[in-house]
N, C-alpha and C positions, 0 to 999 in steps of 0.2 A: 417319614423322617423329615425334619426341617433342615434345609440347607440355606446358608447365608452367603451373600456376596461381600458384605462389609460388616465391621464390628465397631463397638465403642467400649469405653471403660465405664462401668457403673459406679455408684457412690461407694461401693466397697472395694474399688480399684480392681474389679474382676472384669475380664472380657466377656461381652455378651453380643449376640448377633443384633445388628441394627437394621439390616435390610435383607429380606428374603431373596434368595438367588433367582427364583422364578419371577418374582416381581421385578427385579432389576433387569433381567434379560428381556422381558416383555415390554418394560417401560423404555429401555434403550431402543428397541425396535419401533416402538410407537413414536418416540421423539424423532428418530431418523426419518421415518415415513412422513411425519408432519413437515419436516424441513426439506424433503425431497422436492425438487423443482422439475416438473414434467417437461419444461421447455428446453432442457439440455439436449444437445445434438451429438449423440454417440451412435455407433453402429447397432447397438442393441435396441430393441423395442422398449417402450415404457414398461410393459409387463415383465420383460426379462430383467430390466434394471431393478424393478421393485423386488423381484424374487431373489436376485443376487444380494441386494442390500439386506433383505430379511434374513437370508442365510448367514451373512457376515455378522449381523447383530445377534442372532440366536446362538451361533457357534463361538463367539469371541471369548466367552467365559465358561465354556463347557467344562474345562478342567477344574473349575471350582466345585464341581459335584464330587470330586474325589475325597475320600476320607483324609488323604494327606493334606489337602488344602484346608478342609474344615478343622482339622486338629491344629494346624498352624494358626488359622485365623482366630480361633477361640482359646488358644493356649492350652489345649487339652493335653498335648504331649509334644515332645521335641520331634521335629520333622526335618529331614534332610533338605537343605536349600534347593537341591535339584528336583526333589519330588513335589515340592509345593508349587512349582511352576505350572501354569495353567493354560497358557495361550496355545501352545503348539498342538496339543491333542485335538482341539477344536479346529485348528487350521488344517490338520491332516484330513479330518472328516469332510470339511468343506471342499478341499482339493479333490478328494476321492469322488465326491458327489458330482463335480463338474468336469472331471478329467476326460471322460468319454465323450461328453457333449461338446465341449470347446475348451481345449487345454489352456489357452491364454487366460480365460476367465478363471479356471482352476488356479493358475499360477498367481494372478493378481489378487484373487480372493484369499488364497493362502498367505501371501505376503502382507495383506491388509490385517488379517487377524493376528498373525504371529508378531507383528510389529506394533500393535496398538498401544503398548505401554512405553514405547521409547521412540527415539529418532529413527528415521528410515536410513538403511544402509544400502550399499550397492547390492542389487538383486543377485549378483553373482556370488555374494558372500553368504547366501543362505546355506544351511547345512547340507543341501543336496550336492554341493561342490566339494565336500570333504569326506572321503571314504573313511578317514580315521575316526570321525565322530559318529559314524553310522551305528556302530554297536551300542554306544552310550544312548543315543536317541531311541533306538529300537527297544532296548531293555526298559528305559523309562516308560515308553509307550505301552509295552506289554504289561508292566506292573500297574500303570494307571488304568489301562483297559480292564484288567482283571477286577480292579476295584469298582469301576463303573458298571461292569456286568451285573453286579449284585443289586444295583438300583436302576437298571436300564429302563424298566417299564415305567417307573415314576418319572424319569427324565423325559421319555417319549411323551407322556401325558402332559407334563409341565409345559413343554415347549411345542407341543403339537407337531412332533416329527416322528411319525410312525415307522419310517424306514431307517432310523438312525443306525440300527445294527448293521445294515448293509454297507455303511460307509466307515464304520469303526474298525479300520484295519490299517496296518502300516503300509505306506505307499511304496511303489516300486522305485527305489532310489535311482537305479541306472536309467530307467525310462525317463524319470523326471529330469535328471541332469542332461541327458541327450536332447530332450525336447526343449528345455529352457535355452540351451546353447543355440539350437536352431531358431527359436523365436527371436532371441536377441540379435542373431546374425541376419536373419532374413525378413522378419516380420515387425521389427520395432518401428513404431510411429510416434509422433508427438502426441497423438490422441491418447496413447497409453498413459502418458504423464497426467493429463487433465482428468481422464477417466479414473485412474487410480487415486489421485489426490482428492478428487471429489468424494469417492466412496469412503476413503480413509478419514476425511474430515467429518462426514456425516456420522461415522461410527464414534470417533474420538470425542466430538463435541457432545453427542447424546450420552455417551458413557460418563463423561465428567459432569454434565448437567445433572444427571440422575444421582450420581454418587454424592454430589454436594448439595442435593435437594434444591438446586437453583431452578426457579420456574422458567419455562420456555416462553419468551415474549412473542405475542401475536402482533405482527406489524399491522398498523392502522392506516386508514385513508387520511391524507393530509389535504387541507384546503388549498387548492391550486391557485387561489387568489391571495395567498398570504403576503407575497411580496407586493402585490398591487395595493393592498391595504396599508402597507408600511410606506411605500413610495409609489404614488399613483402613476400608472403607465400613461403614455401619450400615443394616440393613434398615428401609425406611420404616415398616413395620408395627410396629416396636419403638420408634419415636420418638413423643414427645408432639406434640400439635398446637402451632401457633405460640403460641396463647394460653396453653398450659400449660408451654411451655419455660421452664426456670429460669435458664439462663445462655447466654452467647454461643456456647459450644462446642456446646450442643444445637441452637442455631439454625443453626450451620454445617453440622452433620450433616444436619439436616432439609432445608436448602436443597439440599445436594448430592444427597441421596436423592430429593428431589422432581424435580430436573432429570433424574436418571438414569431415573426412572420413565417419562419420555417415550419411551425406547427400546423399551418394551413395546408401543407403538402400532404395529400392523402397517402403517400408512400413513406411518410416520415418514420414509421415503425420498422420499415425494411432496412433502414440505415443502422449501423452498429458503431462505426468509428466517426466521431465528430471532432472538428477542431474549432477553436474560437480564438482568432488572432485579433488583438486589439491593443492600442497603446496603453501604457500605464496611466492610472487615474481615470479610466473610462467607465469604471463600475462593474468589472467582470464578476466580482464575488456575488453581487445580488442578481446580475443578469443570468449567470449560470444557474443559480438557485431557482430563479423564476422559470427558466426553461426546463430544468429537471422536474420541478413540481408539476408543470403542465404535461410533460412527457409521461410522468408517473400516472397522472389521471387518465391519459389516453391508453396506457397499458392496462390499467384497471378496467376501463370500459370495454376494450376490445379483446383482452386476453384473460381477464378475471384473475389478475395477479397483483399483489402489492409489492412493488419493487422497492428494495432498500436503497437509499441514497448514501453513497460512500464518497466522502470528500477527502482527497489526499493532498497534503501540503509538505514542503520540505523542512520548515523551521518551526520551533516551538512557539515563538512569539506570534507568528501569523496563524498558527492553529488556535492559540488562545484568543486572538482577535476575531477570527472567523466564528469561533464558538460563542463569543460575546454577541456578535451580530445576530447569529441564528437564535441562540437560546434566550438572550436577555432583551432582544429588540423585536425581531420578526415574529418569533413564536412564543413570546413571554406568556401571553394569556393561555395558549394551548398547553404549555407545560404546567402552568399553575392549575389548570383544570384536568390535567392528566390525559389530554387528548393526543399527546405526542411524546415520544421519548427520544432525546438526543444524547449521544455519548461523545466525549472527547477522549480519544485513546492515544496516548503518547507517553513519553518517559515520566513526566511529572503530573500525570492526570489526577484530578481530584475525584476520588471514588464517590464522594458524597456531594457532587456538584449541584444537581438540580433534582434531587430526590426528596420525597417526604418521609417522615418517620425514620430518620437516619439512625437514631439511638437504638431502635428495635431491630434494625436490619443487621444481618450477620456480615462481618467483614469478608469472609471467604466467598459468600454468595455474591457480594458486590464486585469482588475481584473477578469472579467467574463471568458475571454479566458483562463486565468490561472486556475481558479477554475473548469473549465469544460474540461480541457485538450484538447484544440483545437490545435492539433499538430500531427506530424508524430511520434515523439519520445517524451516521457515524462520521465524525471529523477526526482524521488520523494522520499519522506521520508517514512520509515515504518509507522510512525504515519498517514500520509495521506493515504497510501495504505491499511493498516489493519483496520483503523477506517472508511474506506469506505466499505471494504468487510464485516465487522461485525459491523453494525451500525443501529441506528434509527434516525440519524440526517439528516434533510433535506439538509443542506449546503453540507454535505459530499456525500449523496446518489445521488445527481444529476449527478455525474460522474460514478456511479456504472455500467451503461450499457457499458462504455468503456472497461470493462473487456471482453466483448463478442468478440470472434474471435481474441483476442489480443495475442501477444507474451510477456510474463512476465519474466523478469530476477530479481531474488531476491538474493542479494549478502550479505554475512556476516550474514546469518540467525542464527548463533550461539549466537547472541546478544539477541535473544528473550527469554522471561522468560520460564523456564522449565515447570512450572505448566500450561502454556497456549499452549504448543506445540501440545498436542493432538487436541485441538480446531482448531489451525491454520492449522495443517495438514489436518484435515477433511474438513475445509472450502475451502482449496485450491483444494482438491480432487473434491469436488462438483462444484467448479468454473470451473474446466476443464470438468467435466461431463455434466453440464447443459448449460454452456455458451461457450463451445468449445474453452476455452483458452488453450494455451500451456505455461507451466511453467518450467523455468530453475532455479533450486535451486542450488546455487553456494557457496562453502565454502572450507576452507582447512581441515575441520574436519567432515563435513557432519553429523550434529546432527540427531538423530533418529526421526525426526518430523513425517514422514509418518508411521514409525514403531509404534510409540506411538499412533498415530491416529488410526491405524489398531487395536491395542490391546484394546484400551479404548473406541472407538466410532464406527468405521466403521464395525468391525466384528458384533456388535450387530445390525447394520443396514443392514446386508447381503451384504456388499460391500467388494471389494478387491482392494487396491491401489497398482498398479504396476508401478515402476519407471524404467527409461532407463538411465543408466550411460553413459555419453558422453566420459569420459576418462577411458576406461575399464582397462587400464594398470596402473592406478594411484598408486597401491601398489608398483610396481617396481620403479616408479619415486620417491615416498617417500623415498625408501631405499637408493637413491643416495645422500640424503641430510644428512650432519653431521654438520650443522651450529651451532646448539645450544643444550643445555641440560636444563631441568627443575630440580631445586633443592628445594624440599619442606623444609621450616623452620617454620612449622605451629604448632609445639608443644608449642611454646611460644606465649602468648598473648601480643600484643604491643600497647602502647600508643605513643604519638608523641616523647617524650624524649627517650623512649626505642628504637625507630627506629633509631635515630641519632647514637646511640651506635652500633647497628647492621650494619648500613650503613658503618661506619668507619672500622668495622672489616672485611668487604668483598670488599671494594672499595679502589682503589688508584688513584692518580691524573693522571696516564697514561691511564686511561680508561674513555671513554664516557659512560654515564649511563642514563637509562630510569627508572623512578619511576612512577608506575600507581596506583592510589588510587581509591576507589569505590565511594567516595563522594567528592563534591566540597570543603566542609569545611575541610575535612581531608587533601586534596591536598594543600589547602592554609596554613594549620598549618605546614605541612611538608616543604613546600617551604620556609615559614618564618624562620623555624628553621635552615634549611641548608644554606640559604642566610646569616643568622647572624653568621655562623661559619667562613666565610671569608677564605675558603681554597684555593682560587686562581683560580680555574676553573670557567668558566662562568656558572651561574645557571639561567635556564629559567622556566617559568610557562605557562601552556596552558590548557584551558578547555572551555566548552561551554559558560561560563559566560563572555567570551571575544568576542567582536564583530568580524565578519568575516575578515574585512580588517586588523585589528590588529593581528588576529590569523595568517593570511598568512604572515605578516611581521616577526612574531616570527619564524615561520617554515623556512622562507628564511634565517634568521639570523643563525639558527642552522645549516642549510645546509652549509652556508658559513664557519662557525667554523669547521665543520667536514671536509670540503674540504681543509681548511688551517691547518689540523692536530691538531687543538685545541681539547680539550676533554670536551665538554659541559655536564652538568647534566640537564635533563629535568624532572620536576615534573608535572604530568598531571592526567587526568581522563581517562575513557574508550574511550574518543574521539580519542585517538591515536591508538586504537586496530586495525583499518583497514584503508588501503588506504593512510596513511601518509608515504610518501617515504623518510624515515629517517633510518639511519643504525648505531646502537649503538654497543658498545663493550660488554655491559652487562646490566642487568636490575633487578628491583624488581617489583613484582605485588601482590597487596593485593588479598587474595583468592577470587575466584568467579567462575563462570561457567568454567569448565575445557577447553571447546573449546575456550572460550575467552582468557584464559591464553595462549593457543597455539597461538592465534592470536598475542598476545603481543610478544611472542617469535619470531614472524615473523618480528619484528622491530629490531632484533639483528642479527648481522652478515648476513645481508640480501643478500649480494652478494656472499655468500658461500666462503669467503676467507679462504684458507687452513691454514693460520697462526693463524686464530682466531677460529679454529675448536672447536666445543663443548663449545661455549661461554655460560656463565651461565645466567639463569633467576631464581632468588630466589623468591619463593612464600612465602609470610608472612601473618600474620593474625592480622589486626587492630581490636581493641575493644574499646567501649566507657567506660565511668566511671561506667556503670552498667554491664560491662562485656558482652554486646551485640555486636556481630560481625558486622562490617560495611556491610559485604557481606550479612548477613541475613536481614538487614534493606533494602538494595537495591534490592536484587534478591529473597528474601523469604527464609524461613527455608528449603524448599525442596532442592533448588539449593545449599545452603550452606552445608547441611549435605551430599549431594551426592558428592560434591567436597572434603570434608574432608575424605569421604570414599575412593574415587578414589586415592587421594594423600597420604593417611595415610600409614605409614610403608615403604615409598619409600625414598631412599637416593638420587638417581639420575635417571632421565628418559631421555634417549637420543632421538634425533629427529626421528629416525627410529621407535621408539616405541610410538610416540604420538598418532597414530591412535588407538592402543590398549588401551592407557590410556583413550581416549574418549569413546571407547567401554565399558570400565569398568564403567565410569561415568554414562552411560545410562543404565547399567545393574542393576538388583536387586533393582529397584526403591522401595522405602519404602512401599508404599501401594497405592491401587486405590483411597483411600480417599484423598490423596495428590492432585489428579486431579479433585476433585469435581467441582471446578470453571469451568474448561473446559467443563465438561459434563452438568453442569447447564446452561451455556450460550448456548451450542448447543441445549439443550432441549427448551430453550426460542426461539431460531431461528426457530425451527420446529413448535412451536405453536404460532408464531408471537406475542410473549410477548415483 
């Protein structure tokens, strides 16, 4: 008999089988095996992992062999919605196979198969915890088993599972429930989360790739001198010390050469958590790419593995900017010759960005390639990255396994919420530990993500997060900059009309000015007020509620005005904090995370012009009609109060002291209770809630 996993409608509008079930199950197993990274660090051996993965892949659609499912798929006859379900019977077989050997594997394998078409639920919500549903499940199983028994030999031959009959029985409900409770109470570890999500991801991605006929991309070697060819490197020995550097270009070369010097360390591949702390405008984007490419080459040479590079950024505009630098500048020839594939994955990503033969390519396959990161380099949003790392959503988790063996660059991490930083730091630590990822955390301020994770989560778990700073002399480089100063004006609470008075008191028409608000509505109100004042200078507006094409045209218009020595005023939101290559004379920023305030300062006197030394960034405090600060609404009370504490009592803070300001912001945090959300989510990850 022919059994099908998927169907299509023919030219006569009749259902016909489009993919044989045997072919689908074996192909899913093949894709998952190809994607499996042997460098993961779990308690099982590589051989045991392969075997469990193979069982999961072969059993996941076992129920599709029933006549009930085949009749439903091909519209042969009406089938009860309950009887066409096909995941649970395979999940029972897998659980029965592994129950005697290692019950936790049986449980996780069962949960993986039974959940593969939907989002993950609390593991305590499996049917094993409901006696009332047992009769329904048992009857369905017995009916489906009776049907499968009539074709059991063919199934055994198709899937090469000669002992299938031994596992095709209804599980001992009471035993399962009792053992699951014991495991959740006594044996839960954070390793379970990474182990389970890794296997679940391998299954769901392989299933969807095969179902959509989307080809699996084979990652390629990338020329590790690509950045050198775009911007020639300078030997560290030929460069002056930070104290002797005469201009910003020399400091850029020095920073890059210092970072690259780390690659001469014979133990460099033993490090997993890297930080790159450097002032804005120092060239971190290309420096981190250069380091990642050379690290990737070392991994290839010593471990025979092609590491995928994953670059995570917070805002759409800097994702687009980074993609432009990568795809249209550094790697333009490689992409043209199809030597490399780069994807930009975010809300407005162009499915047909740098592909050939777009007209012939299927939209659904393009979308699947994007959603499953089928490329050598992925440039993606923090939303995509962190909601894949910490998630229960099927759509996001299908790319979770791409973290394994990867090189991850996280830029502008100061934009993350303070109360979630311990959770994020701990999650990244375990990502490196279990999935062998190498993580480069990059910012001008280096928020205490790993320190907070250590204090609030990792220490209790008996772990120690150790980071390797790639720019060891960053303190000396910071001291060379006197571009800006931060001036707190936070004693006064401002509404829209109040700000226009303050603006006129500190600004004159000979200065370009940047104004950063915390909310879109506040930015629109401020923009409307300033535009109505008709003071002669061009006034622009920029935020995420403007489509990307229009946003880029606005940025270009501002660049043109600045080049023509006009003095534009830009009202914007946090979207301008990072990556926007504009250079203003002064600015205002609504209070928020202190490290984000420092980022806004990086848009002022960006080129370190001596004539504009110590250009001001005024920090102000917007409130609504109920006297609630915009900052508290957007970032939470913890961030708001810490920022008020760090900036309070200060008249001026010069650039050389910004790092100390950030240190104060992260010190003396109000209470452990402020981080309850981080710990609660982490505990839920441990217990698979």
